[in-house]
C-alpha positions as CSV (number, residue, x, y, z in Angstrom):
1,M,37.8,-37.6,-3.2
2,P,38.4,-40.7,-5.6
3,N,39.3,-40.1,-9.2
4,S,36.7,-41.1,-11.7
5,G,38.0,-43.7,-14.1
6,T,35.5,-42.9,-16.9
7,K,33.7,-39.8,-17.8
8,R,29.8,-39.9,-18.1
9,K,28.2,-39.4,-21.4
10,Y,25.7,-36.7,-21.2
11,I,22.4,-35.9,-23.1
12,R,22.0,-32.4,-24.1
13,F,19.5,-29.9,-22.9
14,W,17.9,-27.8,-25.5
15,P,19.0,-24.0,-25.5
16,Q,15.9,-23.0,-23.5
17,V,15.2,-23.9,-20.0
18,L,13.3,-27.2,-20.2
19,V,11.3,-29.4,-17.9
20,L,13.4,-32.6,-17.9
21,L,10.5,-34.8,-16.9
22,V,6.8,-34.4,-17.6
23,A,5.4,-37.6,-15.9
24,A,1.9,-38.6,-16.5
25,L,-0.1,-39.2,-13.5
26,L,-0.6,-42.8,-12.6
27,V,-3.6,-44.6,-11.3
28,A,-2.9,-46.6,-8.3
29,C,-0.6,-49.4,-9.7
30,G,2.2,-49.3,-7.3
31,S,4.9,-48.3,-9.9
32,S,7.1,-45.2,-9.7
33,A,6.1,-42.0,-11.6
34,T,9.7,-40.8,-11.5
35,A,12.5,-41.0,-14.1
36,T,15.9,-39.7,-13.7
37,P,16.5,-36.3,-15.5
38,A,19.3,-36.2,-17.9
39,P,22.5,-34.3,-16.8
40,T,23.7,-31.4,-19.0
41,T,26.7,-31.5,-21.2
42,G,29.5,-29.1,-21.0
43,G,28.8,-27.5,-24.3
44,S,27.1,-24.1,-25.0
45,D,23.8,-25.7,-25.7
46,S,23.4,-26.4,-21.9
47,T,22.7,-22.8,-21.2
48,P,19.7,-20.5,-21.9
49,T,20.2,-18.2,-24.9
50,T,21.1,-14.7,-23.9
51,A,19.8,-11.8,-26.0
52,S,22.6,-9.9,-27.7
53,S,20.7,-6.5,-27.1
54,G,17.7,-5.2,-25.2
55,S,18.3,-7.5,-22.1
56,A,19.5,-6.7,-18.6
57,T,23.1,-7.7,-19.7
58,A,23.2,-5.7,-23.0
59,V,21.9,-2.1,-22.5
60,P,21.0,0.0,-25.4
61,S,23.8,1.8,-27.0
62,S,24.2,5.6,-26.7
63,G,21.5,7.3,-28.7
64,D,19.0,4.5,-28.4
65,S,15.9,5.3,-26.6
66,P,15.3,2.8,-24.0
67,T,11.6,1.4,-24.2
68,A,9.5,0.6,-21.3
69,V,9.0,-3.1,-20.6
70,P,5.5,-4.6,-21.4
71,Q,2.9,-3.9,-18.8
72,A,1.6,-6.7,-16.6
73,T,-2.1,-7.4,-16.7
74,D,-4.2,-5.0,-14.9
75,A,-6.7,-7.6,-14.1
76,A,-6.3,-9.7,-10.9
77,P,-6.5,-13.4,-11.4
78,A,-9.7,-15.1,-10.4
79,M,-9.8,-15.9,-6.7
80,V,-9.3,-19.6,-6.1
81,A,-10.3,-21.5,-3.0
82,P,-7.0,-22.7,-1.3
83,A,-6.9,-26.0,0.5
84,G,-4.3,-28.0,2.3
85,T,-0.7,-27.1,3.3
86,I,2.6,-27.6,1.3
87,N,5.6,-28.7,3.4
88,M,9.1,-27.8,2.2
89,G,12.3,-29.1,3.7
90,Q,15.3,-26.8,3.5
91,K,18.7,-27.1,4.9
92,E,18.8,-23.7,6.4
93,T,16.5,-20.8,6.4
94,G,17.9,-18.6,9.1
95,I,15.8,-16.6,11.7
96,F,12.8,-15.0,10.1
97,E,13.6,-11.3,9.9
98,A,11.8,-9.6,7.0
99,H,12.1,-6.0,7.6
100,P,14.7,-4.6,4.9
101,S,16.9,-3.1,7.6
102,M,17.2,-6.4,9.4
103,S,17.2,-9.1,6.8
104,S,20.1,-10.8,5.4
105,S,21.1,-14.0,3.5
106,P,20.2,-16.8,3.7
107,R,16.7,-15.7,4.7
108,I,16.5,-13.3,1.9
109,Q,16.3,-15.8,-0.8
110,F,13.5,-17.7,1.0
111,T,11.5,-14.5,1.9
112,S,11.8,-12.9,-1.4
113,S,10.0,-15.9,-3.2
114,T,7.2,-16.3,-0.7
115,V,6.4,-13.3,1.6
116,G,7.9,-10.7,-0.5
117,E,8.0,-9.6,-4.1
118,G,10.4,-7.7,-6.2
119,L,10.2,-4.8,-8.5
120,I,11.2,-7.1,-11.5
121,T,11.5,-10.7,-12.2
122,T,14.4,-12.3,-14.3
123,A,13.4,-14.1,-17.5
124,T,15.2,-17.0,-19.0
125,D,17.3,-14.7,-21.1
126,F,18.3,-12.8,-18.0
127,S,16.1,-9.8,-19.1
128,A,13.9,-7.9,-16.6
129,S,10.2,-8.5,-16.7
130,P,7.4,-6.6,-14.7
131,M,6.4,-7.5,-11.1
132,L,5.7,-4.7,-8.5
133,A,7.1,-2.4,-11.2
134,K,4.5,-2.1,-13.9
135,S,6.9,-0.4,-16.4
136,W,10.0,1.7,-16.4
137,S,11.9,4.0,-18.8
138,V,15.4,5.3,-18.7
139,S,16.8,8.5,-20.3
140,E,19.4,8.3,-23.0
141,D,22.2,9.4,-20.7
142,F,21.2,6.5,-18.3
143,I,20.8,8.9,-15.3
144,T,16.9,9.5,-15.1
145,W,14.9,6.4,-14.3
146,T,11.0,6.7,-14.3
147,W,9.4,3.8,-12.3
148,K,5.6,3.1,-12.7
149,F,4.2,0.7,-10.1
150,Q,1.2,-1.7,-10.1
151,E,-2.1,-0.3,-8.9
152,G,-4.2,-2.0,-6.3
153,V,-1.3,-4.1,-4.7
154,Q,-2.4,-4.8,-1.2
155,F,-0.1,-5.2,1.8
156,H,-0.5,-8.1,4.3
157,K,-2.1,-7.6,7.7
158,G,-4.6,-5.0,6.5
159,Y,-2.0,-2.2,5.9
160,G,-3.6,-1.0,2.7
161,E,-2.3,-0.4,-0.8
162,M,1.2,-0.3,-1.8
163,T,2.5,3.2,-3.1
164,A,5.6,4.7,-4.3
165,E,6.3,6.1,-0.9
166,D,6.4,2.5,0.4
167,V,8.9,1.4,-2.3
168,L,11.2,4.4,-1.6
169,Y,11.1,3.8,2.2
170,S,11.8,0.1,1.7
171,Y,14.9,0.6,-0.3
172,E,16.1,3.3,1.9
173,Q,15.8,0.8,4.6
174,W,17.8,-1.8,2.6
175,H,20.6,0.6,2.5
176,A,20.4,1.8,6.2
177,G,20.4,-1.6,7.5
178,A,23.7,-2.6,5.7
179,K,22.9,-6.2,5.9
180,H,21.9,-6.7,2.2
181,A,24.9,-7.6,0.1
182,R,24.2,-4.8,-2.2
183,A,23.3,-2.2,0.5
184,G,25.9,0.3,-0.6
185,I,24.9,0.1,-4.1
186,I,21.3,0.5,-3.3
187,G,22.0,3.8,-1.5
188,D,24.1,5.0,-4.4
189,Y,21.3,4.3,-6.8
190,F,18.4,5.8,-4.9
191,N,20.2,8.7,-3.0
192,H,23.3,9.6,-5.0
193,E,25.0,12.8,-3.7
194,D,24.5,14.3,-7.2
195,G,21.0,13.0,-7.6
196,G,18.1,11.6,-5.4
197,S,14.7,10.2,-5.6
198,E,11.3,11.8,-6.0
199,V,7.9,10.5,-5.4
200,V,5.8,12.0,-8.1
201,D,2.5,10.3,-7.3
202,D,1.3,7.2,-5.5
203,Y,2.3,5.1,-8.5
204,T,5.5,7.0,-9.9
205,L,8.9,7.2,-8.6
206,V,11.7,9.2,-10.5
207,V,15.3,8.4,-9.6
208,D,18.2,10.7,-10.5
209,T,21.3,8.6,-10.2
210,G,23.7,11.4,-10.8
211,T,25.9,9.2,-12.9
212,P,25.0,6.6,-15.6
213,W,23.9,3.3,-14.4
214,V,24.0,0.0,-16.3
215,P,20.5,-1.6,-16.0
216,A,22.0,-5.0,-14.9
217,Q,23.4,-3.4,-11.8
218,V,19.9,-2.1,-10.9
219,F,18.0,-5.2,-11.7
220,E,20.4,-7.3,-9.7
221,F,19.0,-6.0,-6.4
222,M,15.4,-5.4,-7.5
223,R,14.7,-9.1,-8.6
224,N,12.3,-11.5,-6.9
225,A,14.8,-14.3,-6.1
226,G,18.4,-15.0,-4.9
227,G,20.5,-13.7,-2.1
228,S,20.7,-10.3,-3.5
229,S,17.0,-9.7,-4.1
230,S,14.6,-7.4,-2.3
231,W,11.0,-6.7,-1.6
232,V,8.7,-3.8,-0.6
233,V,7.0,-3.5,3.0
234,S,4.4,-1.1,4.4
235,K,6.0,2.0,5.9
236,K,2.8,2.6,7.9
237,Q,3.4,-0.8,9.8
238,S,6.9,-0.1,10.8
239,E,5.9,3.4,12.0
240,E,3.1,2.0,14.0
241,V,4.6,-0.9,15.6
242,G,8.2,-0.4,15.2
243,I,10.8,-2.1,13.0
244,E,11.7,-5.0,15.2
245,V,8.1,-6.0,15.8
246,A,7.3,-5.5,12.1
247,S,10.2,-7.6,11.0
248,K,8.8,-10.7,12.7
249,N,5.3,-10.1,11.3
250,I,6.0,-8.3,8.2
251,A,3.4,-6.8,5.9
252,A,4.8,-7.2,2.5
253,T,2.9,-7.9,-0.8
254,G,3.7,-11.7,-1.7
255,P,1.2,-14.5,-2.3
256,W,2.1,-15.8,1.2
257,Q,2.1,-14.1,4.5
258,I,4.1,-15.1,7.7
259,E,1.9,-16.5,10.5
260,S,4.6,-17.7,12.8
261,S,8.3,-18.8,12.9
262,E,10.7,-20.6,15.2
263,S,14.4,-20.4,14.7
264,G,15.9,-23.6,13.5
265,V,12.4,-25.1,13.2
266,S,10.1,-23.6,10.7
267,W,8.6,-20.7,9.0
268,K,4.7,-21.0,8.7
269,M,3.0,-19.0,6.1
270,S,-0.6,-18.7,5.0
271,A,-2.1,-18.0,1.5
272,V,-3.1,-14.4,0.6
273,E,-6.5,-14.7,-0.9
274,D,-7.5,-12.7,-3.9
275,H,-3.7,-11.9,-4.3
276,W,-3.1,-9.2,-7.0
277,R,-0.9,-11.7,-9.0
278,Q,-1.7,-15.3,-8.1
279,T,-3.7,-16.6,-5.2
280,P,-2.1,-19.9,-4.0
281,Y,-3.9,-23.0,-4.6
282,F,-3.0,-24.3,-1.2
283,D,-4.0,-22.7,2.3
284,G,-0.4,-22.9,3.7
285,L,3.2,-23.2,3.0
286,V,5.7,-24.4,5.7
287,Y,9.4,-24.1,5.4
288,W,10.9,-26.7,7.7
289,T,14.6,-26.4,8.7
290,I,16.1,-29.9,8.3
291,P,20.0,-29.7,8.0
292,E,20.5,-33.5,7.3
293,E,19.8,-34.8,3.8
294,S,18.8,-38.2,5.1
295,A,16.1,-36.7,7.4
296,R,14.8,-34.7,4.3
297,V,14.7,-37.8,2.2
298,A,13.0,-39.7,4.8
299,G,10.3,-37.0,5.3
300,F,9.7,-37.0,1.4
301,Q,9.6,-40.8,1.4
302,T,6.8,-40.9,4.1
303,G,4.9,-38.0,2.5
304,T,5.6,-35.7,5.4
305,L,7.4,-33.4,3.0
306,D,6.0,-32.4,-0.4
307,S,9.4,-31.3,-1.7
308,F,12.8,-30.6,-0.3
309,D,16.4,-29.3,-1.0
310,M,17.8,-32.4,-2.5
311,A,21.2,-33.7,-3.3
312,F,21.6,-35.2,-6.7
313,D,22.7,-38.6,-5.2
314,S,19.3,-38.9,-3.6
315,L,17.6,-39.2,-7.1
316,A,17.8,-43.0,-7.0
317,T,15.9,-43.0,-3.8
318,I,13.3,-40.6,-4.9
319,E,12.8,-42.8,-7.9
320,E,11.4,-45.5,-5.5
321,V,8.9,-43.1,-4.0
322,D,5.4,-43.9,-5.3
323,G,3.9,-41.0,-7.4
324,A,7.0,-38.7,-7.0
325,M,8.0,-36.6,-10.0
326,V,11.0,-34.4,-10.7
327,K,11.5,-31.1,-12.6
328,G,14.9,-30.1,-13.6
329,F,16.6,-27.0,-15.0
330,P,20.1,-26.1,-16.2
331,N,22.5,-23.4,-14.9
332,A,20.9,-23.2,-11.5
333,G,24.1,-22.1,-9.6
334,Q,27.7,-21.7,-9.8
335,A,30.1,-22.6,-7.0
336,G,32.9,-20.2,-6.3
337,L,36.1,-20.7,-4.4
338,N,37.1,-17.6,-2.5
339,L,40.5,-16.9,-0.8
340,Y,40.1,-14.4,2.0
341,G,42.8,-12.1,3.4
342,Q,43.9,-10.5,0.2
343,L,43.3,-7.0,1.5
344,Y,45.5,-4.9,-0.7
345,G,45.5,-1.1,-0.7
346,L,43.1,0.9,1.7
347,D,39.6,0.1,3.3
348,K,36.5,1.9,2.4
349,D,37.3,4.6,5.0
350,G,40.6,5.2,3.4
351,E,42.5,3.5,6.3
352,E,45.0,0.5,6.1
353,Y,43.5,-2.7,7.0
354,S,44.2,-3.5,10.6
355,Q,43.3,-7.2,10.2
356,V,46.0,-8.0,7.5
357,Q,47.9,-11.3,8.2
358,T,51.2,-11.5,6.5
359,D,51.8,-15.1,7.3
360,L,49.1,-16.5,4.9
361,A,50.6,-18.3,2.0
362,W,48.3,-17.1,-0.6
363,V,48.7,-13.4,0.5
364,S,51.5,-11.3,-0.9
365,T,53.3,-9.0,1.3
366,N,53.7,-6.7,-1.6
367,L,50.7,-5.3,-3.6
368,D,52.9,-4.8,-6.6
369,T,51.9,-7.3,-9.1
370,D,55.5,-7.3,-10.6
371,S,57.1,-8.1,-7.3
372,V,58.6,-11.6,-6.2
373,E,56.3,-11.7,-3.3
374,W,53.3,-11.3,-5.5
375,A,54.5,-14.0,-7.9
376,N,54.9,-16.5,-5.1
377,A,51.4,-15.7,-3.7
378,V,50.1,-16.2,-7.2
379,K,51.9,-19.7,-7.6
380,V,50.3,-20.9,-4.4
381,K,46.9,-19.9,-5.4
382,K,47.3,-21.5,-8.8
383,A,48.5,-24.7,-7.1
384,L,45.4,-24.8,-4.8
385,N,43.2,-24.7,-8.0
386,I,45.0,-27.3,-10.0
387,A,44.9,-29.6,-7.1
388,I,41.2,-29.9,-7.4
389,D,39.7,-32.5,-9.9
390,R,36.6,-30.4,-10.8
391,Q,35.3,-33.0,-13.4
392,T,35.3,-35.8,-10.6
393,I,33.3,-33.6,-8.4
394,V,30.8,-32.9,-11.1
395,D,30.6,-36.7,-12.0
396,T,30.3,-38.0,-8.6
397,L,28.7,-35.4,-6.2
398,L,26.6,-33.8,-8.9
399,S,26.0,-37.0,-10.6
400,G,26.9,-35.3,-13.9
401,F,24.3,-32.5,-13.4
402,G,26.7,-29.6,-14.1
403,K,30.2,-28.9,-15.4
404,P,33.6,-27.5,-14.3
405,L,34.1,-23.9,-14.0
406,G,37.4,-21.9,-13.6
407,V,36.2,-18.5,-13.1
408,R,32.9,-17.5,-11.2
409,D,30.1,-15.3,-12.4
410,W,30.1,-16.3,-16.1
411,M,27.5,-19.1,-16.0
412,G,25.1,-18.5,-18.7
413,H,27.4,-16.2,-20.5
414,D,29.8,-18.9,-21.9
415,A,29.9,-17.4,-25.4
416,R,31.4,-14.3,-24.0
417,A,34.0,-16.0,-21.7
418,N,37.6,-16.5,-22.2
419,P,38.2,-20.3,-23.1
420,D,41.5,-20.1,-21.4
421,W,39.9,-19.8,-17.9
422,V,40.6,-23.5,-17.0
423,Y,42.5,-25.2,-14.1
424,E,43.7,-28.6,-15.4
425,Y,43.8,-31.0,-12.6
426,N,47.7,-31.7,-11.6
427,P,48.3,-32.6,-8.0
428,D,51.9,-33.3,-8.5
429,L,52.6,-30.0,-10.1
430,A,50.6,-28.3,-7.4
431,K,52.7,-29.8,-4.7
432,Q,55.8,-28.7,-6.6
433,M,54.6,-25.2,-7.0
434,I,53.8,-24.8,-3.4
435,A,57.3,-25.9,-2.5
436,E,58.8,-23.5,-5.0
437,A,56.8,-20.7,-3.3
438,G,58.5,-21.4,-0.1
439,F,56.3,-23.9,1.6
440,P,57.9,-27.3,1.1
441,D,56.1,-28.7,4.2
442,G,52.8,-27.1,3.1
443,F,50.7,-24.8,5.3
444,S,47.5,-24.5,7.2
445,I,44.3,-23.2,5.7
446,T,40.7,-22.9,7.1
447,L,37.9,-24.0,4.7
448,T,34.3,-23.2,5.2
449,P,31.2,-23.8,3.1
450,S,28.8,-21.1,2.7
451,I,25.6,-23.1,3.6
452,R,22.9,-21.2,1.5
453,G,20.7,-24.0,0.2
454,A,22.7,-25.1,-3.0
455,V,23.0,-28.7,-3.8
456,A,26.1,-30.5,-2.6
457,E,27.6,-27.3,-1.4
458,V,29.0,-29.0,1.8
459,E,30.0,-32.2,0.2
460,A,31.8,-30.5,-2.6
461,C,33.7,-28.3,-0.1
462,E,34.8,-31.4,1.8
463,A,36.1,-32.8,-1.5
464,V,38.1,-29.6,-1.9
465,S,39.5,-30.2,1.6
466,Q,40.6,-33.7,0.7
467,Y,42.2,-32.7,-2.5
468,W,44.2,-30.1,-0.6
469,E,45.2,-32.5,2.3
470,A,46.4,-34.8,-0.6
471,I,49.1,-32.2,-1.6
472,G,50.3,-31.8,2.0
473,L,48.2,-28.9,3.4
474,E,46.6,-28.9,6.8
475,V,42.9,-28.0,6.2
476,K,40.9,-27.0,9.1
477,F,37.3,-27.6,7.8
478,Q,34.6,-25.9,9.7
479,N,30.8,-26.6,9.0
480,I,29.0,-23.5,10.7
481,P,25.7,-21.8,9.9
482,Y,25.9,-19.1,7.2
483,A,24.4,-16.6,9.6
484,T,27.5,-17.1,11.8
485,L,30.0,-17.0,8.9
486,R,28.6,-14.0,7.0
487,P,29.3,-11.3,9.5
488,E,33.0,-12.3,9.5
489,L,33.0,-12.0,5.7
490,I,31.3,-8.6,5.8
491,S,33.9,-7.2,8.4
492,R,36.8,-8.7,6.4
493,N,37.9,-10.7,9.4
494,Y,37.7,-14.1,8.0
495,M,41.1,-15.3,6.8
496,G,40.5,-18.6,5.2
497,A,38.7,-20.0,2.0
498,T,35.1,-20.4,1.2
499,C,33.0,-22.5,-1.1
500,H,30.2,-20.2,-2.0
501,T,27.6,-20.9,-4.5
502,V,25.5,-18.1,-6.1
503,G,22.8,-18.0,-8.8
504,V,23.0,-16.5,-12.4
505,R,24.6,-13.0,-12.8
506,L,22.6,-10.7,-15.0
507,S,26.1,-9.5,-16.0
508,P,29.4,-11.0,-14.6
509,I,30.5,-7.6,-13.5
510,V,27.7,-7.6,-11.0
511,G,29.4,-10.3,-9.1
512,A,32.8,-8.6,-9.4
513,S,31.3,-5.8,-7.4
514,N,32.0,-7.8,-4.3
515,Y,35.7,-7.3,-5.0
516,Q,35.3,-3.5,-4.6
517,T,36.3,-2.0,-1.1
518,K,33.0,-0.1,-0.8
519,S,31.0,-3.2,-1.2
520,T,29.1,-4.2,2.0
521,F,29.7,-8.0,1.2
522,S,33.1,-9.3,0.5
523,Y,34.9,-12.1,-1.2
524,G,37.9,-11.4,0.8
525,T,39.9,-9.9,-2.2
526,H,40.5,-6.1,-2.6
527,H,43.2,-4.4,-4.7
528,P,43.3,-0.8,-6.2
529,W,43.3,-2.3,-9.7
530,L,40.0,-4.0,-8.9
531,D,38.5,-0.9,-7.6
532,E,39.4,1.1,-10.8
533,N,38.6,-1.5,-13.4
534,V,35.4,-3.2,-11.8
535,G,34.0,0.3,-11.5
536,D,34.8,1.2,-14.9
537,A,33.2,-1.8,-16.4
538,A,30.1,-1.5,-14.1
539,S,29.5,2.0,-15.4
540,E,30.0,1.2,-19.2
541,V,26.8,1.7,-21.0
542,D,27.9,0.6,-24.4
543,P,27.2,-3.0,-24.5
544,E,30.2,-4.2,-26.6
545,V,32.6,-2.1,-24.8
546,A,31.1,-3.3,-21.5
547,W,31.7,-7.0,-22.4
548,D,35.3,-6.1,-23.3
549,K,35.7,-4.6,-19.9
550,N,34.0,-7.6,-18.2
551,V,36.5,-9.9,-19.8
552,K,39.5,-7.6,-19.0
553,V,38.5,-7.7,-15.3
554,Y,38.1,-11.5,-15.2
555,N,41.3,-12.0,-17.2
556,W,43.1,-10.2,-14.3
557,I,41.4,-12.2,-11.7
558,F,42.3,-15.4,-13.4
559,D,45.9,-14.6,-14.2
560,N,46.5,-13.5,-10.6
561,A,44.3,-16.4,-9.3
562,M,42.5,-13.8,-7.1
563,A,39.4,-16.1,-6.9
564,S,38.1,-19.0,-8.9
565,A,35.1,-21.3,-9.4
566,L,34.5,-25.1,-9.0
567,Y,31.5,-25.9,-11.2
568,T,28.1,-25.0,-12.4
569,H,25.1,-27.1,-11.5
570,D,21.6,-27.7,-12.5
571,A,18.5,-27.7,-10.4
572,V,16.3,-30.7,-9.6
573,W,13.1,-30.2,-7.8
574,P,11.6,-33.4,-6.1
575,I,7.8,-33.3,-6.2
576,G,5.7,-35.5,-4.0
577,K,2.5,-37.2,-5.0
578,R,0.2,-34.4,-3.7
579,L,1.6,-31.8,-6.0
580,S,1.1,-31.3,-9.7
581,I,3.9,-30.0,-12.0
582,D,1.3,-28.6,-14.4
583,G,2.0,-24.8,-14.7
584,W,4.6,-24.8,-12.1
585,D,7.7,-22.8,-13.3
586,P,10.0,-20.6,-11.5
587,T,8.7,-16.9,-10.9
588,D,12.2,-15.7,-11.3
589,W,14.8,-17.7,-13.3
590,S,17.8,-16.0,-11.4
591,E,17.3,-18.4,-8.4
592,I,16.0,-21.9,-9.2
593,R,18.4,-24.0,-6.9
594,T,15.5,-25.0,-4.7
595,A,11.8,-25.1,-5.4
596,Q,9.9,-21.9,-5.4
597,A,6.9,-20.2,-6.9
598,F,4.7,-22.4,-4.7
599,E,1.6,-20.1,-5.4
600,Y,1.4,-21.8,-8.7
601,T,1.4,-25.3,-7.4
602,K,-1.8,-27.2,-7.9
603,A,-3.0,-30.4,-6.2
604,R,-3.1,-33.5,-8.4
């Protein structure tokens, strides 16, 4: 990865999420309708404003009476006459499996924003807004949650109206399947040993959580977008045809319903007419699996694709496409750098980890943070981080559309973050530190990008590989489907490093839940200190105290270099000449890395 001799001057975004380009429709004149969006700066103005209270990240203080969110409109939108098909090119969608007990990432983020719908959506300030949940209220002790659901919502395939029974069934299945990244947390919420859930009537569900729950923890898995989102399916369908059959032809509630799918080829969906929220303007939507950027670009150039998952360095090419437009948004994702194999303490069953490898340079043979072994492992991990020139990655691979990040999960919460969470690029010092830690000849490490649809996720990880090789490491880079990698992460059997991009966190501590031993998903790092303190921060209902505890957890993560980040990146949606950008904005602002909300897309 070459060093950048100069730093790009950036044009600031306004505090709110903006459309970077509103291009007027051109009559046939042969000129381009595209202009390059301006990259973000590294300042605080590049992030959406976060409310200090009343949002998903800042819960009411003790004694306040939580208020129900505003209700969505009762009237269904006027029926439109859909026409034509939207073709979207994705890097990888995974096999279509949409039953809650069988679905996992990366298919979750693509299913949730098309075929499925969440209970809530995430607004630009990270607060929760109604979707399938019409309103909700929480008791002052944050234990009793009363959910009211939309009336008249119809399932696909003729399976009738959605009820509270379907909602509870779906979340019980998300937990039982244990494939969702928050499966364990979902079970704790809906069926706590000291509480439980009760269907009051067709549109009301009361959840007794047994212990106080911070709303951000709940909204994280109820949202309409992202890898930890969820949706509601017909209980009747699963009982009639069986879960496996239902999973391929799911009856959910979204504005698109699945028609057919072929692994590694496509998902073909049709518009749901007279949908309760928004009937699509197009007849169909097809997600094509196209791993190669060049092939996706070619498809867009020829008009075969109407939009696609685009790398920033393809912008110049897109500018040459007649009639093309671009929409851009800041803070679309944050790329994490995870070091696996740091399995300290006991596993979730109270047993010692059988898969521990004691010869990994970044893993201490002693969990005592004051030990020499621990200090040497920390020195190696810090060396791995300062060997990476994050700014050059942003300038080159992201074309300036992002900024360096030292600690993951804090995107959008910059004002609350510790400004000391920075790794200054110093490859000479990195090489020296690795030698001092006992590895003068370097060591071997496996590095794998988590391919989940984020921009430059593979290229940036390849750059990390080159930086590490430059300080004398032997890097075994493997480019494999995420569906192949993920089971190894869940089982804690993967022992290398990953580059893993996620969307915004409604609260940083939500991301830290993956460091708890009880978590279904794992970032490969577990320690008794993390179990105690992440749990403490996650259950804190006083907003100011909660922020202090969030910082405390991530100070420890940074000081011990347990995990880190590479950068935040913006989102750029390329839009072909058949589609209009008028009124087309994300349904859920927690996941904007690739185009979504196609139900709002109109023809030009």
